[in-house]
SEVORO-240656 format. One record per residue: x, y, z of N, C-alpha, C in turn. Coordinates in steps of 0.2 Angstrom, whole numbers, plus 5000, padded with zeros to 4 digits. Layout:
! residues N
XYZXYZXYZ ...
//
This chain:
! residues 549
510749944964510249944959510450014955 510450004949510550074944509950124946 510150194947509650244947509350244940 508550274942508250284936508350344933 508150364926508350414923508350484926 507650494930507550554934508050564940 508150504944508450504948509250514947 509450494942510150504939510250584938 509750614935509650674932509650724938 509250704943509250744949510050744953 510250684952510850684956511450724952 511450724946511950764941511650844942 511250854943510950934945511250954951 511150904956511450914963512150924963 512550874959513250894959513450954956 513050984951513251024947513151104952 512551104956512451154960513051164966 513251094968513751094973514351124971 514451124965515151154961515051224962 514551254961514351324960514351354967 514151314972514251334979514951334982 515451304977516051284979516451354977 516251384973516451444970516351514974 515751504978515551564982514951594978 514851584972514351614968513651614971 513451574975512951564978513151554985 512751584990512951594998512451545000 512651525006512251475010512351405010 511951355009512051285010511851255003 512151205000511951174995511351114997 510951114992510251064994510451004994 510150964999510250884999509850854994 509450874991509050844987508750894981 508550874976508250904970507650874967 507150904968506450884966506250914958 506250854953506050884947505350844944 504950894941504250874940504250874932 503750834930503450844923503150904922 503250944917502851004915502250984912 501651024913500951004911500851024903 501451074901501451084895502151064891 501951014888502650984885503151034881 502851084878503351134876503851164881 503751144887504251174892504751134895 504951074890505351034891505150964895 505550924897505450844899505350864906 505850894910505750904917505850984919 505550994924505651074927505851064935 506251114937506351134943506351194946 506151204952506051284955506651284960 507251244959507751244965507951314965 508151344959508251414959507951464965 507351464965506851494969506951484977 507151414978507251384985507851424986 508451414983509151444985509051504986 508751544981508751624982508451644988 507851604990507651644996508051625002 508451575003508851555008509551595007 509751615001510351665001510251735000 509451755000509451824999509651844992 509751804986509851824979509251824975 509451864969508951864963508751794960 508251764961508251694958508251684951 508151734947508251724941509051724940 509351774942510151764943510451694944 510251664950510451604951510251544946 509551564943509351514937509751514932 509951574930510551574925511151544926 511351554932512051514934511851424933 511451414936511351344936511051334928 510851364924510751344917511351324913 511951364915512651354912512851304914 512651264920513051204922512651144920 511951154920511551104920511551074912 511751114907511651114900512251054899 512851064903513351014902513250944903 512750934907512650864909512450824904 512850764903512750714897511850704897 511650694891510950684889510550754889 510850794891510350864892510450894885 509850924882510150954875509851034876 509551044882509251114881509151124888 509251194891509051214897508751284897 508251304899507851364897507551384904 507751454905507451484912506851524909 506351514914505551534912505351574919 505051634917504751674923505251694928 505151694934505651724940506151684942 506151614939506751574939506651504938 506051484935506051424934506551384929 506651314929507251304925506851234922 506751244915506451194912507051154908 507051084908507651044905507351004899 507651004893507550944888508050894887 507850854886508250784886508450754880 509050724878509150694872508750634872 508250624866507750574865508050504866 508650484863508950434864509150414870 509350464874509650444882508950434886 508350474885507750454887507650374886 507650364880507450284878507850234881 508450254884508950214887508550184894 508050214896507650194900507350114899 507150094893506950034890507449984893 508049994892508649944895508649934902 508449994906508549984913507949944915 507449954913506849914914506849844912 507049834906507149764904507749714907 508149764910508749734914508449714921 508149764925507949754932507349714933 506849714927506149684926505749674933 505649634937505149644942505549684947 506049694947506349734953506349814951 506149824945506149904943505549944947 505749994949505350034954505550014961 505849974963506049964970506550004972 506650024979507150074980507350054987 507850094990508150084996507950135003 507450185000507250235005507150215012 506850145012506750115020507150075022 507650065018508250005020508350015028 508449945030508649945038508149965043 507549985040507049995046506449925046 506349915052505949865052505249875055 504749865051504049875052503649825054 503249835060502649795060502049825058 501649785053501249815049500549765053 500149795057499549765059498849785056 498549735053497849755050497449695052 496649725050496149675051496049665059 496349615060496449595068495549595071 495249545067494649545068494549495075 494049495078493749445083493649365078 493949315081493849255079493049235080 492549275080491949255081491449255075 491749275069491249265063491549285058 491249295052491449295045491849365045 492349375040492649445039492049485035 492049545037491549585034491949645030 491349685026491749745022492349775025 492249805031492749845035493449805035 493349745036493949695036494249685029 493849695024494049675017494349735015 494149805016494549855015495349855016 495249835023496049825026496449765024 496049715022496349655019496849665013 496349715008496649745002497249785003 497049845007497549895007498049875012 497949845016498549815021499049775017 498749735014499249685011499649715004 499249755002499749804997500249844999 499949885005500449925009501149885011 501049825013501449785015502049775009 501749755003502149754998502549814995 502249864996502549934994503149954999 502949945005503549955011504149915009 503949845008504549805007504849825000 504449844994504849874989505249944990 505049974995505450024996506150015002 506249955002506749925006506549905013 506049915016505949905024505849825025 505949805030505949745033505249745035 504749705033504049705035503749645037 503449655044503149595046502349595046 501949565042501249575042500949535048 500549565051500349545059499549545059 499249495061498549485063498449475070 498149515074498149515081497349495082 497449415085496949385086496549395093 495949435093495549465099495249395102 495549355106495349285107495249285115 495149335117495149335125494449385126 494149385132493649425134492949405133 492349445134491849435135491449415128 491749435123491549415118491549345115 492149295117492349245116491749205120 491649215126491149195131490449185128 490249245125489649245121489649205114 490149205112490249165105490149085107 490449065113490349005115489748985117 489449025120488649015122488149005116 488349055110487949055104487948985101 488548975101488648905096488348845101 488448845107488248785111487448785110 487048845110486448865110486148825103 486548845098486248835092486348755091 486848725093487048645094486348605097 486148635103485648605107484948625105 484848665100484148675096483848735102 484248765105483948825110484148895106 483848935109483849005107484449035109 484849075104485449115105485349165111 485749165114485749235119485549295116 485149335120484949405116485649445114 486049445118486749485116487149425113 487049385110487449335107487549355100 487849295097487949305089487449275085 487249315080486749295075487049265069 486549245064486749225058486849155057 486749135051486749065048487349025050 487949075050488449045051488649005058 488249035063488248995070487948925070 487448925066487248855064487748815061 488048845056488648795052489048775058 489248815062489848815067489648755071 489048755074488748715079488648655075 488548645068488548565065489148545065 489748585063490448575062490748545068 490548585073490848565081490548485082 490048485081489648415083489848365079 489948375072490248325068490848295070 491348355072492048325075491848295082 491448315086491548285093490848285095 490448235094489748225096489548235103 490148215107490148205114490248275118 490248325115490448395118489948415121 489948445127489448475132489448545134 490048565137490248625140490148685135 490048735137490048805132490848815132 491348805136491948815135492148775129 492048705129492348665124492048685117 491248715117491048725111491548795108 491548845114492048905112492648875109 493048845111493648825109493648785102 493148735103493148705095492848765089 492348805091492148835086492648895084 493048915089493548965088494148945083 494348865084494848855079494548845072 493848825071493548815065493448885061 493248935066493149005063493749045061 494349035066495049065064495249035057 495148965057495348945051494948965044 494448965045493948995039494249065038 494349115043494549175041495349175037 495749125039496349115037496249085029 495849055028495649025022495349075017 494949125019494649175015495149225014 495649245018496149285017496549255013 496849195013497349175008497049175001 496449155000496149164994496049224991 496149274996496049354994496749374991 497249334992497949354992498249394997 497849395003498149425009498549375013 499049375015499449335019499749365025 499849335031500149365037500849325037 501149355041501849325043501749285051 501349325054501149315062500449325063 500349275066499549265069499649275076 499449335080499649345087499049335092 499049295096498449275099498549335106 497949355107497949405114498149355120 497749305120497849255125498649245127 499049255122499749235123500149285128 499849345128500049405132500049385139 499349355140499249345147499549285150 499549235145499849175148500649175148 500849225144501649225144501949265150 501449305153501649355158501749425154 501749435149501949495145501449565147 500949555149500449595153500949635159 501049585163501449605169501949635168 502349615163503049625161502949715159 502349725154502149785152502049845157 501649805162501549865168502149875171 502649825173503249835177503749885172 503649885165504049925162503849995162 503150005161502750075162502950095169 502950055174502950085180503750105182 504250085179504950105179505050165175 504550175170504650235167504350295171 503950285177503650335180503050355179 502650315174501950335172501350285174 501550255180500950215184500750235190 500150245191499950275198499350225200 499250235206498650185210498250235212 497550225211496950265214496250225215 496050235220495350205221495450125220 496150095222496150025222496249995215 496250045209496450015202497150045201 497450015196498150035193498050075186 498250145185498050175180498850205176 498750205170499350235165499150315164 499650345166499450425165499750445158 499150435155499250445146499050525146 498850565150498550635150499350665150 499750645152500350675152500650685144 500350635140500650655132500050655128 499550695130499050725126498450675125 498350625129497650585129497250615134 496650615131496050655135495950625142 496050575144496050535151496450495152 496650485158497050435160496750345160 497150325158496850235157496950185163 496350155164496450095169496750035166 497250015169497649945166497249895170 497249885177497049835182496449885186 495849855186495249855189495249855197 494849875201494749875207494849805209 494449755206494349685208494949655205 495549685203495949645199496049615193 495349635189495349605183495749655178 496049625172496449665168495849705163 496149765160495649795155495849785149 495449795143495749785137496349825135 496449895139496849925138497549895140 497549865145498149815147498449775142 498049735139498149695134498549755126 498149805126498449845121499249875123 499249905129499949915131500449865131 500249805134500849745133500949735126 500349735122500549705114501049765112 501049825113501449875109502149875112 502149855119502849845122503149785119 502749735117502949665114503249685108 502949715104503149735097503849755097 503849815101504449845101505149815104 504849765108505449715112505749665106 505249645101505349605096505849635091 505949695091506249735087506049775082 505549795083505149835077505249905078 505549945073505650005073504950055074 504650035069503950065068503450025068 502850035072502249995073501750025069 501450005064500850035061500249995063 499750035065499150005067498550015062 498249975058497649995053497049985056 496650025059495950025063495450045059 494850025061494250035057494050115060 493550135057493250205057492950225065 492850165069492650185075493150185081 493750185079494350185082494750255083 494450305082494750355081495150385089 494750355095495050365101495650325102 495850275098496350255099497050275097 497050335092497650375090498050405097 497550455100497950475106498150425111 497850365113497950325117498550275116 498550265110499350215107499850265107 499650335104500450375104500550395111 500050385116500250415123500550345126 500350295124500550235127501450225124 501650245118502250235116502650285120 502450355121502750405125502850375132 502350345135502450315141502950265142 503150235136503550175136504250195135 504350265134505050305132505150305125 504650295121504750305114504450375111 504650375104504550435101503850425097 503250455100502650425098502550445090 502950515088502950535081503250495076 503550435079504050395075503950315074 503850305081503850235083503150205082 502650245082501950215082501450265077 501250225071500750265066500150235067 499650275066498950255068498650265060 498250225056497850235050497250215052 496650265050495950255052495650245044 495450185044494850175037494250185038 493950225032493250245033492950175030 492150195030491750145028491750125021 491450065018491350055012490550025011 490350055006489650035004489749994997 489249944997489149914990488449934986 488549954981487949964977487849904970 487149884971486949844966486449854964 486249864957485549884953485449944956 485849984959485650054961485450064968 485550014971485250004979485949984983 485850004990486349984993486349914997 486849864996486849814999486949805007 486549775011486649775019486649705022 486249665018486049605021486449555018 486749515023487249445021486849385021 486949345016486849275017486949235024 487649245025487849195030487849245037 488149295037488049345043487549375046 487049375042486449415043486349495043 486849525044486749605044487149635040 487849595039488449635034488549595030 488849615024489249585018489749565020 489949505018490649475021491049485014 491849465016492249465011492049425006 491949355009491749295003491149324999 490749355001490249364996490349424991 490649474993491049524988491349484982 491849454985492249404981491849364975 491449344979490849304974490449354968 490449404969490149454965490549484960 491149504961491549534958492149514956 492449454960493149424959493549464964 494249424965494749444969495049504967 495149504960495549564958495249624958 494549634955494149684956493949714961 493949674966493949694973494449724977 495049694976495649724979495749784975 495749784968496049854965495449904967 495049894968494449944969494549964977 494549924981494649954988495449984988 495849964985496549994986496550064982 496050084977496250144972495950204976 495850204982495450264985495850264992 496050344994496250355000495850315006 496250285010495850245015495350295020 495650355020495350405025494850445023 494450415016493950425014493350375012 492750395014492250335013492250325006 492050255004492050234996491450194995 491250204988490750164986490850124980 490950064982490850004975490249974972 490249994967489649974961489849914958 489449874960489649794958489349804950 488949824947488649824941489349854938 489549904938490249934935490749884935 490949854941491549804941491449744937 490849724935490749664931490849684924 490949744922490849774915491649764912 491649744906492349744903492349804899 492449854901492349914898492849974902 493050024898493550064901493350104908 492650094909492450124915492650094920 492750024920492949984925493749974926 494050024931494750034931495149974931 494949914934495449854935495449824928 494949824924494849804917495349844912 495349904914495649954909496449934910 496649934917497349914918497449854916 497249804916497249734916497249734908 496849754904496749754896497449784894 497549834897498249864893498849814894 498949774899499249724900499349674896 498749644894498549584890498649604883 498549674882498449694874499249684872 499649714876500449714875500649644874 500449594879500649524879500449504871 499649514869499549494861500049514856 500149584858500549614853501449584852 501549574858502249544858502249474856 501649434856501649374853501649364845 501249424843501349434836501849444834 502249504837502949524835503349464833 503449424839503849364839503749314833 503049324832502849274825503149304817 503349374819503649414813504249414812 504549394818505349384819505549444822 505049504824505249564827505549544835 506149564836506349544844506049614848 506049594853505649634859506149644864 506749614865507149614870507749664869 508349664872508849704871509349704865 509349634863509949614859509649664852 510049704850510049744843509649804846 509349824852508949874854509349944851 508949994848509150044846508750104849 508950134855508550194858508550244853 508950264849508950324846508250324839 507950254839507450254835506850274838 506850284845506150324848506150394849 505950434844506050504845505350524843 504750494843504150514843503750544849 503450604848503150634854502850584859 502450544856502150484860502650434863 503150424860503650384863503950414869 504050484868504350514873503850514880 503250534877502850534883502750474887 502750414885502750354887503350334891 504050354888504550344892504450394898 504450454898504350494903503850454909 503250434908502750394913503150334915 503350304911503750254914504350274920 504650324917505250344923504950364929 504250384930504050404936503850354941 503850284938503650234943504050214949 504750224949505150224956504950264960 504650334958504650384962503850374965 503350354961502750334963502750284968 503150234967503250174973503550214979 504050254979504350284984503850324988 503550354984502950394988502350374991 502250314987501650274991501850234997 502550214997502850205004502850255009 503250315007503350375012502650385015 502150395011501350425014501050355015 501150305014500750245016500250245013 500250255006499650275001499650224995 499550164995499650114990499250134985 498650174986498150194980498550244975 499250274976499650304971499750254966 499850184968500050154963499450134958 498850124959498250114956498250164951 498250234954498150294949498650304944 499250284946499750284941499650234936 499350174937499350114932498850134927 498350164930497850194925498050254921 498450294922498850344920499250314913 499750264916500150234911499650194906 499250164907498750124902498550174897 498350234900498050274895498650304891 499250324893499650354889499950294884 499950234887500150184882499650174876 499050174878498450174872498650224866 498750294870498850354865499550344860 499950304864500550274859500450234854 500050194856499850124852499450154846 499050204847498650244842499050274837 499650314838499950344834500750324832 500950274835501550244833501550164831 501450144825501350074823501950044826 501749984829502349934832502449884826 501949854823502049814818502049824812 502449814807502449824800501649804796 501449844792500749824788501049804781 500449764779500649724772501249704770 501649724766502349694763502949724767 502749774771503249814775503749764778 504349764777504849714781505049754788 505049704793505149734800505849774799 505849824804506449864803506649874811 507249904811507449914818506949964822 506550014818506050044823505650004825 505349954823504949904824505049874831 505849844830506049814837506149864842 506349924841506349974846505549984850 505249994845504449984850504249944852 504449884850504149804853504549814860 505249834860505549844867505149894872 504949944869504649994873503849954876 503649934872503049894874503249844879 503749804878503949754883504149784890 504349844890504549884896503949914900 503449924895502849944898502449904901 502349834898502149774900502449764907 503149774908503449744914503249794920 503149864918502949904923502349904925 501849884920501049874923501149804927 501549764925501549694929501749704936 502349744936502549774944502049804948 501749854944501349884949500649844951 500449804947499849754948500049714954 500749684954500949634959501049684966 501149744966501149784973500449794974 499949784971499249784973498949724974 499449664972499149594974498549584969 498549604962498149604957498449564951 498149524949498549474943498749524937 499149504933499249534926499149484921 498449484918498349424914498749434906 499049384903499249374897498649384891 498049354893497449354888496849374892 496549414888495849434891495349434884 
//
């Protein structure tokens, strides 16, 4: 894949610096990468770097002297028109406008692949998220992970990783017994157990179970029949939310396949299993956990931790390099526990396992927080949220905030077709460009690469838009590196704003009797490139890019 403009410039500067090091003018070791930033003040050029200050510190030399050395070499790079040294050694670089405009050609050639990279190539990642009990509808906490987890999977794949999206079905244990008893009680017209499951959905499940099998009698049969119906409902709801999984992994399968015993044997071979008071323990305190963990109780029953441990080992033995766990706000205790488990298994806990903790979501409507659910009784479900604001608005809003911070969704704002609604703002920019390009085609103005003249794109607004488009591959790469898909959303909002500024100051279509010219085609191509990047970014969020609004 061809390098983006900024990546190519960074590579050229790195090569120039290597040449200076070869002469001995700078001592030490040549840098392995160059960071280029967009100056806040456009008078300071198109890109800036502090590499001279970094090199000076390592070499014990004057940073401004090093910057002047670099200046003489960087200005020789093709497409660079000026290099200035500012302050103690900051380097400001100005590019030839036509050279920058070649980015349009790159975008319209790569199309939906523009922004993709290879930073994570060869790395296999297991991305586990939601992992709800199959005992009820998916609620707001699940909804946040449904959006963010799916988007993160897309972003990691765009960075070159092999990603498996996995849903861990908690289909074993006390909660399943209570679930079966609750459904049976509802089916028989009896009171649901005090510690059982409440809500209208239990009555719905009971009715559906009896409709399918009127002869059903036992709590076990009710449990299994309701389990299958509820799991299918979760899968349907997630699919409608544009969230799809590669693997639905049953906790039961760990026990039925002997994976739990295999996991214990592996940990024992690593020397971290011990027995005390008739129970079997994993010495997780050796690796930072606050206490050792019981795997097998005195009575021989396996703990939940036994399943967690076996599941991690199972993932690693399936060939995953990195196991990412996306957990709810009440799972902080799992961080040290899972990392200690990885260490006990002989892995690197700082590499092989990652834990992301998502914070709570509030929904506001009419100035009040919504807490009651029509179906689940006490908590708003994913389906109810989608009914209120739609899939696109729900996904975009849930993704655009860092997951480690609580967030508030204002339903009233998300229903408005105004600029204060972020998803509308971005989608409208895409639709606006699509409409413009339809009008351009009717006037015979080409928006493709045939006859494209980059030399026509010299306006400051065009330069600003090109520079913003050039940032997209880096935004995607950083979103993957830091596991922060919200960076994509915030970038799209910035891009939409820059585009609207360009549109206001640069006429794309001729007025009145003005004949279409080369500049109109060049600007139309720039618009087409912008539309492509908006579409690519929205796709990484799992949000649609409408042609009309």
